[in-house]
C-alpha positions as CSV (number, residue, x, y, z in Angstrom):
1,L,-78.4,6.8,-23.1
2,G,-77.4,9.1,-26.0
3,G,-77.8,12.2,-24.0
4,V,-75.8,10.9,-21.1
5,A,-73.0,9.7,-23.4
6,A,-73.0,13.1,-25.1
7,M,-72.8,14.9,-21.8
8,C,-69.8,12.8,-20.7
9,L,-68.1,13.6,-24.0
10,V,-68.3,17.3,-23.2
11,T,-67.9,17.3,-19.4
12,A,-64.7,15.2,-19.3
13,P,-62.6,17.6,-21.3
14,F,-64.3,20.6,-19.6
15,S,-62.9,19.3,-16.3
16,V,-59.4,19.7,-17.9
17,V,-60.2,23.3,-18.8
18,L,-61.5,24.0,-15.3
19,A,-58.4,22.5,-13.8
20,W,-56.3,24.7,-16.0
21,L,-58.2,27.8,-14.9
22,R,-57.8,26.8,-11.3
23,R,-54.1,26.3,-11.8
24,T,-53.4,29.5,-13.7
25,S,-55.6,31.8,-11.6
26,G,-54.6,30.4,-8.2
27,S,-58.2,30.7,-7.2
28,L,-61.5,28.8,-7.3
29,F,-63.3,31.9,-8.5
30,A,-62.2,31.6,-12.2
31,P,-63.3,28.0,-12.7
32,A,-66.5,28.6,-10.7
33,V,-67.4,31.6,-13.0
34,A,-66.5,29.5,-16.1
35,H,-68.7,26.7,-14.9
36,A,-71.6,29.0,-14.1
37,T,-71.3,30.8,-17.4
38,F,-71.2,27.5,-19.3
39,N,-74.4,26.3,-17.4
40,A,-76.1,29.6,-18.1
41,L,-75.4,29.4,-21.8
42,V,-76.1,25.7,-22.2
43,A,-79.4,25.5,-20.4
44,P,-81.4,27.6,-22.9
45,L,-79.7,25.9,-25.8
46,C,-80.7,22.5,-24.4
47,L,-84.3,23.6,-24.2
48,A,-84.2,25.1,-27.7
49,L,-82.6,22.0,-29.2
50,A,-84.5,19.4,-27.2
51,A,-86.1,17.9,-30.3
52,S,-82.8,17.6,-32.2
53,N,-80.3,14.7,-32.3
54,T,-78.5,14.9,-28.9
55,L,-75.4,13.2,-30.3
56,V,-74.8,15.8,-33.0
57,A,-76.5,19.1,-31.9
58,A,-74.9,21.7,-29.7
59,P,-74.4,22.3,-26.8
60,M,-73.9,18.7,-25.5
61,G,-73.3,16.9,-28.8
62,L,-70.3,16.6,-31.1
63,A,-70.6,20.3,-32.0
64,M,-69.3,21.1,-28.5
65,A,-67.4,17.9,-27.8
66,V,-64.9,18.2,-30.7
67,P,-63.7,21.8,-29.8
68,M,-63.7,21.0,-26.1
69,W,-61.5,17.9,-26.6
70,A,-59.2,19.9,-28.9
71,L,-58.7,22.6,-26.2
72,A,-58.2,19.9,-23.5
73,G,-55.7,18.1,-25.7
74,Y,-53.8,21.3,-26.3
75,L,-53.6,22.1,-22.6
76,V,-52.3,18.6,-21.9
77,A,-49.9,18.5,-24.8
78,T,-48.4,21.8,-24.0
79,G,-47.9,20.8,-20.3
80,A,-50.1,23.6,-19.0
81,L,-51.2,21.2,-16.2
82,D,-47.7,20.0,-15.4
83,P,-47.3,20.2,-11.6
84,G,-43.6,21.1,-12.1
85,R,-44.4,24.1,-14.3
86,P,-44.5,27.4,-12.4
87,R,-47.9,28.9,-12.2
88,R,-48.8,32.5,-12.3
89,T,-50.4,33.8,-9.2
90,P,-52.5,37.0,-9.1
91,G,-50.3,40.0,-8.6
92,R,-47.1,38.4,-9.9
93,S,-45.7,38.6,-13.3
94,A,-44.7,35.5,-15.2
95,R,-41.0,36.4,-14.7
96,E,-41.5,36.6,-10.9
97,A,-43.3,33.2,-10.9
98,V,-40.3,31.6,-12.7
99,A,-37.8,33.3,-10.4
100,A,-39.6,32.0,-7.3
101,T,-39.0,28.4,-8.4
102,I,-35.3,28.9,-9.0
């Protein structure tokens, strides 16, 4: 159960980061690449740290959960996921994105 709980502690805030990537990029490509990169980096670390304490050791323990929750908290606190906030689309500047909502 420790490994499952640790994974939930990391993947819940990671979903906020992926949602932010989707919103800011306007594409599914950015979050898909981020997810693939995360998986590619985490798998070898999981194998290397298999004998360690899963609740503390990276990549799915507190060593990853704390910064991931901090980043997700920052994104939520700053309103980066606010549906009313203009999002930047590829090919448009931030000024054009704001002007399109006025």
